[in-house]
N, C-alpha and C positions, 0 to 999 in steps of 0.2 A: 454500338456493341449489342444492345438489346435486340435491335431489329435483326441482326445476323443470327443471334441465338434462336429467335422465333422462327426465322426462315429455315434454319437447320433442322429444327424440330418438326416443322411441316414437311420437309423433304424426307426425314426419317419415317414419319407417319405414312407417307405415300409408299415408301418402299415396303413397310410392314404390311400394308394392304395388299401389295402385289404378292408378297410372300404368303400371306394368308390365303389368297385366291389359289395359289399353286398347291398349298398343303391341303386345303379343303377339297379340291378336285382329286388329289391323290387319295385322300381318305375315302371319298365317295367310290373311287374305283377299286380300292383294296379292302375297304371295310375295317381298316386298322384304326384304333382309338388314339394312339400317340399323335399321329398326323392331325386328327380331328381336334384334339385338345390344344396343340401348339397353334394350329390354324385359327382356332377361336381366340386364343390369346392375342395373336398378331392382329386379328380383325378388330377386337375391342380396343387394344392399345393404339393401333394405327388410327382409328377414328378419333380417339382422344387427342393424339398428337396434332392431328389436322384441325379438328373443330375447336379445341381449346386455344391453340396458339394463333390461329388465323386472325381472329378479331384484334388481338394485341398487335400483330404485325401490321394490320391495316389502320392502326392508330386509335382503336377503341380502348381507352384506359381502364374501363371497368365493364363487366358484364352483368346483366340482371341476375340477382341471386339464384333464382330458380334455374336459369340456364347453366350457370356455373356449377350448381349442385348436380344437375343432370349429367354434365360432362365428367365430373369427378366420380359419380356413381358408375358411369360407363367404364372407367378405368378399374375401379374397385372390383366390379363384377368380372372383368377380364382377367384379373390375377388368379381367380379360382381355377380356371382350366390350366393356367401356367403351373400352379402348385401340383395339380393332379398329373400333369405331364411329367414333371420331375419325378414324382413318386412312382408312377407307372413304368417309366423308362429305367430308373436306376434302383429303386427299392420297393418293388411291388408287394412284397410280403413282410416288410419290416414294420414293427409296431411303432418304433420311434419315428419313422418317416410319417406314419399316419398322425402321430402326435404333433409333428412340425406343421403338417398341412392344417390340422385343426386349430393350432395356436395362431398361425398366421391368418387364417380365415376369421377367427374371433377378433384379432387386432384390426383387420380391415373393416369388419362390420362395426365394431365399437367406435373406431375412429370416424367412419363415415356417418354413423348415426349421431355421434356427438357433435360433429360439425353441422349436420343438418338441423339439429335442435337449436343451434345458435343462429341459424339463418344463412350460413355460408362458410366456406373453407377459409380459414384465416391465413394459411401459409406462414405462420409464425412459429418459431421453435419453442416459444413459451407456452403454446397451446397444447395441453395434454392430448386432445383429440388428434392433432396433427402428428405428434410424435408417435402415438400408438399406431396410426395408419402408416406412417413412414416405416416403422418396424415391419408391418405386415407385408409391404412390397419390397423391402430391402433384403430381408432374410432369404426369400426365394432366389434372389440373384446370387448371393453368397453361396447358397446350397448348389445351385446349378454349376457355378464355377468349380467348386470342389469336386462334385461328382463327375463332371465331364473330364477334369484333369486326371483323376484316378482311372477312369475308364480308358482314357487315351493311352496311358502308360501300359495298360494290359493289352489293348488292341494293337499298339505299335509292336509289341513283341510277337503277337500272332501274325501280324502282317509280314514280319521278316522271315517267317517260315511258311508263308503262303496260306495261312488259315484265316486271313482277314484281308479284305481289299485295302490297299494303302489309302485310298481317298476316303474310305469309311473311318479308318483310324484317325486321319487328319481332321475329319469333320468333328470328332469329339474335342480335339484341341481348339478348333474354331469356336465351338460352343462354350468351352471354358473361357476363351478370350471374350466372347459376347457377355458372359456372366460377369467377368471382371470389369469390362467397360460399363456395364449397367450399374455395378456397385459404385463406380466413379460418378456416374450420373446421379445416383442417390446422394452421394457425398456433396455434389454440387447443389442438389436440391435443398439439403439441410443448411448448406452455407448461405444460400439465398434466403431461406427462412430466418436464419440468424441475423441477416442484414435487415430484414423486415422488423425484427424485434428492436433493433437499435434505431428504428425510425429513419432509415436511409435506404436509398435504392440498392438493389442487389449489387454486390461487388463485381468488378470486372473479372476478377479471378474466377468467381463462380460461373459467370456467363461463358468465359473462355473454356473452363473445364467441361461445362455442359455441352458446348459446341463440339469440342474435340471427342468427347466420349460418344456422342450421338453419331458423329461421322464414322468413328472407328467401329461402332456396333454395326452400322449399315455395311461397312466394308467386309467385315468378317462373315456376316450373314450372306452377303452376295457370294462370297467364295464357297460358303457351305451349300447354298441352294442352287447357285448358278455358276459353278466353277468353269472357267474357260478351258479350252483344251490344253493350252500351254501350261496352265497351273496343274491340271490333273497329271500331265506327262512329267512335270517337274517333281511332283510328289512321288510318283512311281519310281523315277530314277533315284531320287534321294533315299527312299526306303530300301531299294535294292543295294545301294552302296553302303548302307549302315551295317556294321558287324553284328552278328548274332549276340544275344545276351545284353 
């Protein structure tokens, strides 16, 4: 069970790296910052998924503390552009959105520094540093899910009267699903950490949930960034058949 979870995470990381390459190329061509920020997030998180999980998949039960800390800092740094992407895309002028970004950044920094001072990340739910950092990367996933869902509802109405492309409206729904699946992955993460507290291996339920959420996250991102023609055509037909209002 553990090996399949590690392999799933590695595959998800590889996909995130592909998505980051596409977004960073798009940003370079258009000069738009949202694509740059999201591309940076996928680049950092993709590297973390691959480099952190590969040693465990290959049978290395523990990593040198400095290497493990380096991988964790890689992910922590990557969440910063993720937060800025959400704010810039959905709430660019909102003071409370800026407060959320600041609070999450502080949580990530305090958690990462706290873990570094003890010599390594404990991955235990009883460790305050772990819990603080967990909040720092879980809240953005909840935020993305909620904002994308609200934006989808508005965009769907516009699409029905020709003011928005159906595939664009659907993309917001897919991002809402991505945020939801990532919240599920965060829940699996803290379930794993709770198992570590009890002095036992991570539960099969946590590993299964992690695998399912990672695969589902990749699936919806694939539809968002690389939609096949049949999917785009289906979305267009479905939108045209929906009654106004």
